[in-house]
C-alpha positions as CSV (number, residue, x, y, z in Angstrom):
1,M,80.8,87.0,69.0
2,T,79.8,86.4,65.4
3,L,78.4,88.8,62.8
4,N,75.0,87.5,62.9
5,F,74.6,88.8,66.6
6,L,75.3,92.4,65.7
7,K,72.0,94.5,66.0
8,K,70.9,97.4,63.4
9,S,73.6,100.2,63.4
10,Q,76.1,98.3,65.6
11,K,79.8,98.3,64.4
12,G,82.4,95.7,64.9
13,T,85.8,94.8,63.9
14,I,86.3,91.7,62.1
15,V,88.5,89.3,64.2
16,S,88.6,86.3,61.9
17,I,86.8,84.5,59.4
18,N,86.3,80.9,58.2
19,V,87.9,80.9,54.9
20,D,86.5,77.5,54.2
21,H,82.9,78.6,54.3
22,V,83.4,82.3,53.3
23,P,83.2,83.0,49.6
24,L,86.4,84.6,47.9
25,K,84.0,87.4,46.5
26,L,83.4,88.6,50.2
27,I,87.0,88.4,51.1
28,E,88.0,90.6,47.9
29,M,85.2,93.1,48.9
30,G,86.9,93.7,52.2
31,C,85.7,91.1,54.7
32,L,89.1,90.8,56.2
33,P,90.4,90.8,59.9
34,G,90.9,94.2,61.2
35,N,88.3,95.9,58.9
36,I,85.0,97.5,60.5
37,V,81.6,96.3,59.5
38,E,78.4,98.0,60.2
39,V,75.0,96.4,60.1
40,L,72.7,98.7,58.2
41,Q,69.5,96.7,57.8
42,I,68.2,93.3,59.1
43,A,65.3,91.7,57.0
44,P,62.0,91.3,58.6
45,L,62.5,87.6,58.9
46,L,66.0,88.2,60.1
47,D,67.7,86.9,56.9
48,P,69.6,88.5,55.1
49,I,71.7,91.0,56.8
50,Y,72.7,94.3,54.9
51,I,76.2,95.4,56.0
52,K,78.9,97.9,55.1
53,V,82.5,97.0,54.9
54,N,85.2,99.3,53.6
55,D,82.6,101.5,51.4
56,S,81.2,98.2,50.2
57,F,77.6,97.5,50.7
58,L,76.6,93.7,51.0
59,S,73.7,91.5,51.6
60,I,74.7,88.2,53.3
61,R,72.8,85.2,54.7
62,K,72.7,84.6,58.3
63,D,74.4,81.2,58.0
64,L,77.3,83.1,56.3
65,A,77.4,85.7,58.9
66,K,77.9,83.1,61.5
67,E,81.4,82.3,60.0
68,I,82.7,85.8,60.6
69,E,83.9,86.7,64.0
70,V,83.7,90.2,65.2
71,E,84.5,92.3,68.2
72,L,81.9,95.0,69.2
73,I,83.0,98.7,68.8
């Protein structure tokens, strides 16, 4: 399952990321395998997604969320 399929308030553990498409800035902020990600808000038109990873709050586009594979907690 990828991050874009998580619903509001759901948490998941990052399993893998596509480093060719995920910016280095997101990796530096904690988007790494093994870390827990929580979906806090989803915009009314479903893009972007507001998430929390390692005490960092991020807003990412849905096409970028498709590059992050998670396992539902």
